[in-house]
N, C-alpha and C positions, 0 to 999 in steps of 0.2 A: 686493194685491187690495183691501185696505180703503181705500186712497187713491183707487181708482177708484170705489168704492161710496160714499165720503164726499167730495163735492166742496167745495172751500173757496177763497174769495177775499176780498180786502179792497179796497173802493173808497171813497174819501173818508171814512175813519173808520168805515165800516160793514162788519162781517164778515158774509159769507153762507156758511152751511153747508147743503148740500143732501144729503139722504139719497137716494142714487142707485142704487136697485135696483128699477126699475119693473117688471121682468119677474116679480118676487116680491112685488109690492105694497109694496116698500120695507121688507120684513121685515128686522130688524136682527140680524146675526150677532155673535158674540163679538168678532171682529176689527173689525167696524164700530163696536161699542160702545166698544172700546178707543181707536179713532181719535177718536170723539166726545169722550170724556173727555180725551184728550190736547189736542185743540184748545180745549176749554173752559178748561183750565188755561193754555194759551199766550195765549189772548185776554185772560184776566183780568190778566195781567202786562204786556200790550202797551199802552203809553200812547197809541199811535196809533189804537187801536180803541176806539170809544165805545159801540157797540151791536152786538148779534148778532141776525141773522135766521136762523131755521131753517125750511126748507121741504122738500118731497118732490118727487122727479122724476116726470114723467109726469102723466097725467090721472086716474089711478085711486085713488091713495092718498097721503096725507101719510106715514103709516107704519102698517102693519098689525100692529105689535108685534114681539116677538122672533121669530126664526125657530124655530118649534116643531120643525123637523127636527133642530135641534141639542140639544134637551133631553136626548136619550138619552146625549149625551156628558158630561153634567154630573152623573153619578152615578145611583144607583138611584132609582126613583120615590119612595122614602122619604127621600131625601137632599134635603129641601126647601131647606135653607140654600144649597146650591150653585145651585139653580135661581133662588132669589130674588136671590142675589148677582149672577147674570147680568144681570138687569134693573137692579139698583141700581148696577152699575159704570158705566153710561152715563147713568142718570137723575139720580143724586145730584150729579154734577159740574155739571149744568145748574142744579140747585136752589141750589148753593153759590156760583154766580157773583155777583160784586159788581156787574157791569155789567148793564144792562137786556137782556133777551132777548125777542124777538118771534117767535111761531110764525105762519107763513103756511100755512094749512091748506086743501088742496083734495083731496077724496076721502075715503077711509076713514082714520079716526083711531081705532084700536082697541087695546085691551090696553096693551102697552108703548108704543105710539105715543100713546095717550091720556095716559100718564104723562109722556112727553116734552113734549107740549103743556101739560100741567098744571103742569110745573115752569117753564115760561116765564112771563114777567110779563104779557104782553099777547098775546091771540090774535085773529087776523084769519082769517076763513073764507069760503068760497064756499057758495052755497045747495045745491050738490050734495054737500057734505061730509056724512059720517055718523060718529057718535060712539058709543062703547060700550066696556064692560069685559066681554067675553064669557067670561072665564076660568071663572066659576062653572058655566057650561054644560058644561064639560069636566072638572069635578071638583076644581077648585082656585080660589083667588082671587088677586088681585094681590098681589105681594110687594115692590113698589117705591114705594108711596105712595098708590095709589088709595083704599084704605080709611081712611087717616088724613088725607090732604090734601084729597081731593075734598069731604068733608062740610063742611070749613071754607070751601070756595069757593062751593058751590052749595046748602048747607044739608043737614041730615041726611036729610030725606025725599027730596029729589031724588037725593042720592047713593045712598041705599038702593035707590031704584027702578032706577037705572042698574046698580049693582053686584050686587044680589040677583037681578034678572031676567036679567042678561047680555044684554039686548036691545040692538038698535041704535036710535039716536035721530037724527032729522034735525037739520040745522044750525039750523033755526028754533027747535027746542027748546033746543039748546045756547046759543043767543043769548038766549032768554027767561029761562033760569035763571042767566045771567051767566057761563057758562063762556067764551063767545065775546064779545069786546068790539066787534068790527066785522064785519058781514055784508055782503059785497060781491060783485059779479059777477066771474066768472073773470078777465076781462081787467083788472079793477081790483085783483086780489089783491096782486100784488107792488108796484104803484105805491102802494097804500094802506099796505102794511107799510113800504115805503121812506120814505114821507112821515112816518109816525110816527117812524121811526128818525132821520130828518134833524132832526125837531123835538126829539127827546130829545138828539141829539148837539150841538145848539146850546147847551144848558144846561151850566153848569159841572159837570165830572164829580164833584168831591167832594160837591157838594150832591145830585146825582142818586143817587150810590151810597149816601150816608148815608140819604137818604129811603127808598130801596129796602130798605136794611138794617133800618130801623125798622119799615117796613110789614110785612116778613116776620117779624121777631123778636117783634113785639108780638102776633101772632096766637096765641091760646091763653093769653095772660097776662092778668092783671087790668088794669083800666083804670089803676090807680095805677102798675103796673109799666110799662105802655105809655107813659104820660105821662113817666115818668122816663127811659125810653129816648129819647123824642122830645126831651126837654130836653138830654140828653147830646149827641145828634146836632146839635141847633141850636147848642149852645155850640161844638162842633167847627167847624161851618161858619162861624160868625161870626168865627173866628180866622184864616180863610184870606184870601189876597190877592184871590181871586175875589169874596168877599163885599164887600170894600172897593171893588173895581172896580164891582161891581153897583150899590152905593149911589151911588158917584160918577157913574156913567153916568146913573142915574136923575135925579140932581140937575142934571146938565149937559144933559139931554135928548139923549143920543146912544146909539148901540148899544154895549153893553159888549164888551170884548175879554178873554175869559177865557183863563187860561193853565194851569189845573189845579193851582194852588198856593194 
């Protein structure tokens, strides 16, 4: 059943993962979460895949979070670790991916769905999209990253407004605070996400993955530590065949041919 609810395909080096449960606002079950985690691991070791795009089926939601109907199966109301782990099992594998991940968001992006989008590297959304972390209105708060990662993305005050109110916010607000990088019409959503993916896929993978690693790991560190990480990544890249090819192609005024080495 999870394979029906999580659609997956690869075309021209771009992987497409679709959360396919539109009748339930693409709420994510435990089986679906396991499938997402499995695919993330497979993508990361597949050299033919350069970029991942995640979207939601239908016109109502990217993902409305975890399926709350399943929470009763995860222990007593006091067994918070089980419930938090439910979300973390599918959110953290996205965060740990070496390869770039793009979220194509149309409709509701709430709770665990917000955390999925948050763990992606780039977010493209439509004007009819809605964002929020409604958990606090039900008596708990996020357990898979909202409270720790979101403030680093959009600032403490903006994150506090989203998380402490539990309110829903329009796409324009998400774009204004920097959660969304591109705001496009519905018909342009997937073409825009794909265009970004194609652009990323053209670049040498070692350089892209190293740059992503430094960007993510340097968050929350001192400037000195961040610069040290950057220097290490730069040194690694300069030792690759792709870097030599890039310099040669620049000097010879031709398009480089990268081989991922």
